[in-house]
N, C-alpha and C positions, 0 to 999 in steps of 0.2 A: 636286358640287354647290357646290362653292366657286367655279368658273369661272360656273355659274348667277349667283351673286351678284355676280360683277365685272361681269357682262354686265348685269345689271341696273343697276348703277350706272351702266355705259356709257349706258345708253337717255338719263339726264339730260345727255348731252353730245352726243348723236347730231346736234344741231343749233346747237351752240354755238360752232361754227369762229367765228363773227362774234358778237361780244358783244351788238348791237343784236337778237339772234333770242332773243324770248323764249317761244316754243311751235313746237309740232314734232309731226305729226301726218302717219303714213304705213303704207304695207303693206309687208311686209318676208319677206326669206326669209334665214334664220340658217342657215348650214352651218358644221358643225364636224367637223374631219378629224384621225384620229388619227394617231400616227407608222406605224403600216401601212397608209396612206392610204384608212382606210375613213371616208367621209362619212355623217353623218347631215343631214337637213335639216328644218327647221322653217319653218312659213310661219305668218304672224299680222299683226297690227296693233298699233301704237304709239300713243298720246298721251301727250305730254309738255309740262311748262311748269316755268320758274322759280318757286320757287326749288329745290324738291325734290320733284315731283311726276309720276309717271309711270304706267302703265298697260300692259304688255305682255300682248295677248290671243294666245295660240296657238292655231292652229287643226288643225293637221296636225305631226305625224302624231297626237296627243294634245291634246286640248283643255285648257288651263291658264289662269290670270288672274295675272299676277303686278302687282302694286301696291307702289311706292314712295311713301312720305310722310314728309316729314323724315328721320328715321332708323330707319325700320321697312319692312320689307318683308313682305309677305303674299301667300302664295302659296296659291290655290286649286285643287285639283285634283278636279274633279268626278267623273272615273271611279274614283277611290279613296275618293271622300267625306271628304277630309282637306284639312285649312288649316294652314299652318305659318307662324308669325309670328317674325320675327326681328328683331333690332335690326342696322343695319348700323353701319360705321366711323363715328364723329361725327365725326373730323376729314377725312373725304374731301370735297373741294371740286371736283369733276369740273367746274363752269363756269371756276373759275381756273385748272384746268389745260388746258381746251380752248381759254381765250383765250390762254393763254401757247404753244398750238401753233405751232411753225414751220413755214413755208413751204418745202418742200422740192424741188418742180417745179410747173410751172404745173399748177393745180387739186389738188394733192397736199399734204398737211400731215401732220406727224409730232406726235404729244403723248405725253409721258412722264409715267406715275406708278408710284411705287415702282420695281420690277423689270420693269415693262412699256412697251412702245411701242405705240402705237395710230397707225394709219394713216388718214386720214382723206382720202376722194375726194371732191372736189365737181364738180358739173356746173352750170355757172353760180352762181347764188347759192344753191344747194341741196345736200343733203350726198346724194349718191348710195350710198357704202359706208364701212363703218369695217371695219377686220382688227386682229388681234392675237392673240397665242400667249397662251393661259391658262397657269395653275400646272402643268396635268399635260403641258404643251407640245401641245397639240391647237391646231391652226389655227381660228381663229374669224373667220368673213368674214359681215357683214350688209348687204346689199344693199336699196335703200329703191326705192318705188314710189309713185307718186301722192302725192307730198310736199306739205304745207301748211306754211307758217310764219306765224307771229305772228297767228295768227286767236284769237280768244276762245272758250276752252275753258269749258265748266262744270265746276266744281269737283267735282261730285257723281261724274264718274266715276273721280275718285281716290278715293274710298269703298269699300274691300272690302265685297263682297256675297258672303253664301255662304249657304245653309241652316243653321239653327242645330243639327240633327243631326248635321252634319260631326263629324268627331275635329278637334281643333283641339291642334296641339303649338306649344308656346311654346319659343323656343331661347335 
């Protein structure tokens, strides 16, 4: 679950290799490969905006909504009728980290946070993918399609929505 929260924090920076980018929206495919080369693929859609707002909507293989607002992460899992609300690390400034990413090759950047390196690939002005090793040594790669940057986003998309009868777990 820890790698999931790191991933949620990453969503804030997926579009931040250029400081002037203020919002990002895209379809994504996320692959997580373990040490035995077993891969799990997820598909979904992300909407994010500065300073700390994001919504990851997972469609396959399971439906799940992940909201990040300021320093809270809310995970809505309709299949098990559960909501998890957690605080995220308050001193994590991913925009700053990404703005400090170093160009290592044409269209390839490297950002560092704590003990992790994030490789960001751009195609033109758009973020095409981001890759990293999570704390379990899983290889994580997120590939984006249909990217949109710097468009106005209605802030209501970042407000968690779930039926009141769902179990709520606060961490």
